[in-house]
C-alpha positions in Angstrom: 97.3 6.9 56.1 96.3 3.2 57.3 93.4 2.5 59.2 94.1 -0.3 62.1 90.8 -2.1 63.2 91.5 -3.8 66.2 89.5 -6.2 68.1 88.4 -6.4 71.1 86.9 -9.4 72.2 84.8 -8.2 74.8 81.3 -9.3 75.7 79.9 -6.8 73.0 82.3 -7.8 70.1 83.1 -3.9 69.4 86.0 -2.9 66.9 88.1 0.2 67.9 89.9 1.7 65.5 93.2 3.5 64.8 94.0 5.8 61.9 98.0 6.2 61.8 99.1 8.7 59.8 103.1 9.1 57.9 103.9 11.8 60.2 103.5 8.5 63.2 100.6 10.0 64.5 97.4 8.7 65.1 93.8 9.2 66.2 91.7 6.1 68.0 88.3 6.2 66.7 85.7 4.6 69.9 88.2 3.0 72.2 87.1 0.5 74.1 90.4 -0.4 75.8 93.0 3.1 76.7 95.5 -0.7 77.6 95.1 -2.0 74.0 95.2 1.5 72.1 98.7 2.3 74.3 99.7 -1.3 73.5 99.1 -0.9 69.7 100.4 3.1 70.0 104.0 1.4 71.6 104.3 -1.0 69.4 104.1 1.1 66.3 106.1 4.4 67.6 102.6 6.6 67.3 102.0 9.4 69.6 97.6 10.2 69.7 96.2 13.1 68.9 92.6 13.0 68.7 89.5 10.4 70.3 86.6 10.3 67.8 83.4 8.6 69.1 80.9 7.9 66.5 78.0 8.1 69.7 77.5 8.4 73.2 77.3 4.7 74.9 79.2 3.2 77.0 81.1 0.4 75.1 82.6 3.0 72.1 83.0 6.1 74.8 85.5 3.3 77.9 88.4 4.8 76.6 88.0 8.2 76.0 89.4 9.9 80.0 91.8 7.1 80.5 93.7 8.1 77.0 93.2 12.1 77.7 94.7 12.1 80.7 97.5 9.9 79.7 97.9 11.8 75.9 96.1 14.9 76.7 94.4 14.3 73.4 91.2 16.3 72.5 87.9 14.2 72.0 86.1 14.8 69.3 82.1 13.8 68.2 79.0 15.2 67.7 77.4 18.3 69.1 74.5 17.2 70.8 77.2 14.7 73.0 78.1 18.0 75.6 77.2 16.2 79.0 76.8 12.2 77.2 80.2 12.0 76.1 83.4 11.5 78.0 86.2 14.7 78.2 84.3 15.5 75.3 86.5 18.8 73.9 86.0 19.6 69.8 81.9 20.0 68.9 81.3 18.1 65.3 79.0 19.4 62.8 77.4 17.7 60.5 78.6 18.2 57.0 81.9 19.2 58.0 85.3 19.0 56.5 88.5 17.9 58.3 91.6 17.9 57.2 93.1 14.9 58.9 96.7 15.0 57.5 98.0 15.7 53.9 95.9 14.4 51.1 93.5 12.8 53.8 90.3 14.3 55.0 87.3 13.4 57.4 83.6 14.5 56.4 81.2 14.9 59.4 77.4 13.1 58.3 75.3 13.1 60.8 73.0 10.0 61.2 70.3 9.6 63.7 68.5 6.6 64.2 70.3 4.2 66.7 70.7 7.5 68.8 70.4 10.9 67.9 74.2 12.1 68.8 75.5 9.5 66.3 77.9 10.8 63.6 79.2 8.8 60.7 82.6 9.6 59.7 83.8 9.2 55.9 87.6 9.3 54.9 88.9 10.7 51.5 92.1 10.6 49.9 93.1 12.6 47.4 89.5 13.6 47.6 87.8 10.1 46.6 86.2 9.0 49.4 88.1 5.2 50.5 86.2 4.4 54.1 83.3 4.9 56.6 83.2 4.0 60.6 79.4 3.4 60.8 79.5 3.0 64.5 76.1 1.0 65.5 73.9 2.5 62.3 75.3 0.2 59.8 77.4 -3.1 60.9 78.0 -5.9 58.6 74.9 -7.4 56.7 73.0 -5.6 59.3 71.8 -1.9 60.8 71.8 -0.8 64.3 68.4 -1.3 66.9 67.0 1.6 68.0 66.2 1.1 72.1 67.0 4.1 72.1 66.7 6.1 68.7 63.7 6.4 66.0 63.7 3.8 63.6 62.0 6.4 61.3 65.3 8.3 61.4 67.5 4.6 61.4 64.8 4.8 57.6 66.0 8.4 56.7 69.9 7.9 56.8 70.4 4.1 55.6 68.6 5.1 52.5 69.2 8.6 51.4 72.8 8.5 53.8 74.4 5.0 53.9 73.0 3.4 50.4 73.6 6.8 48.3 77.3 5.7 48.8 80.3 4.9 46.0 80.0 0.8 46.0 83.8 0.8 46.4 83.8 2.6 50.3 84.8 0.2 53.1 82.5 -0.4 55.7 84.5 0.1 59.7 81.5 -1.0 61.3 81.6 -0.4 65.5 80.9 -4.2 65.9 81.3 -7.8 64.9 77.8 -9.2 64.3 77.9 -10.1 60.8 77.5 -13.7 61.0 74.4 -13.0 63.3 73.4 -10.4 61.0 74.0 -12.9 57.8 71.9 -15.7 59.4 68.9 -12.8 59.1 69.5 -12.5 55.9 69.2 -15.3 54.6 66.3 -16.2 57.5 64.9 -14.1 55.2 65.7 -14.6 52.1 67.3 -18.6 51.5 68.0 -17.7 48.3 70.9 -15.7 49.2 74.0 -17.1 46.9 76.1 -13.8 48.2 75.2 -14.2 51.9 76.1 -18.1 52.2 79.4 -17.2 50.4 80.4 -14.7 53.5 79.1 -17.1 55.9 81.2 -19.2 54.8 84.8 -16.3 54.3 83.5 -15.7 58.4 83.5 -19.2 59.1 86.9 -19.0 58.3 88.4 -15.9 59.0 90.4 -14.7 62.1 89.1 -12.3 64.0 92.2 -11.0 65.6 94.7 -10.8 62.9 92.3 -9.9 59.5 88.7 -9.3 59.9 86.3 -9.2 57.7 85.8 -5.6 55.8 82.8 -5.2 53.3 82.2 -2.4 51.0 78.7 -0.8 50.2 78.1 -2.4 47.5 78.6 -6.1 49.1 75.6 -4.6 51.7 73.6 -4.2 48.7 74.0 -7.5 48.4 74.0 -9.3 52.2 72.3 -6.6 54.4 68.7 -6.8 54.2 67.7 -3.8 55.1 69.4 -1.9 52.1 67.3 -5.1 50.0 63.6 -3.4 50.9 62.8 -4.8 47.1 63.7 -7.8 46.9 60.2 -9.9 46.0 61.3 -12.9 48.3 62.3 -10.6 51.5 58.9 -9.0 51.0 57.0 -12.2 50.3 58.8 -14.2 53.4 56.8 -10.8 55.5 53.9 -11.8 57.3 52.1 -9.4 56.0 51.7 -7.4 52.7 53.7 -4.2 52.8 53.4 -1.2 49.9 56.0 1.0 51.1 59.8 0.5 51.5 59.7 2.2 54.4 56.9 -0.1 55.8 59.1 -2.8 55.4 62.4 -1.4 56.4 60.4 -0.9 59.5 59.3 -4.7 59.7 62.4 -6.0 59.7 63.7 -3.7 62.5 61.1 -5.3 64.1 61.8 -9.0 63.4 65.6 -8.3 63.8 65.1 -6.8 67.3 63.3 -10.7 67.9 65.2 -13.1 66.0 
């Protein structure tokens, strides 16, 4: 099994992911462009067997209908995505584990906050968690907005379902927002040396050839929303807040305007 990260170079800076299996089949996560996906499949001689959507927003489902028409593949998504997600054919249940291939399993995690029909997907190989597709819940060094969701749900999702994951798990988000998010981190926590190092790495990286990937351990160092107990972050807020939840909500509000 191999995870291929495709930068779509659109105005929203989406990532599309293609999971490649040893039997020359593939699954695609959040397809922006059927053309881009088909080009990759053709070059690798892969057969598409399913689309997986993290949530219903159009930039994550834009390629669904044409890919289904062209490949006859299934579309997997949250069961409350009925009527919202194009060509949805398999309803996923939180907590469900699906065998994708020999020794490769996908765990379905219910992750509301950005919107209600949002799922994250943990990939296991040989029963060990290797990666998570986080859609618009967790970005590199940031979290999703709540324009169509609920900030308290987002807080619960991040603190109880994301921050508790194993440190080694690689994070595959729905968008490339790393540079802006690092900027916010350094605005809130100017002394964060690790964030400065990641900003430098980002400035040297090529999104088309080798996009940067973080781990959960990295996120705990550079993501303001996973550093709620930092005294520097708290002291840089305009008011004194007692709970981590209050700090999270205040930070999310600041990020909306930043």
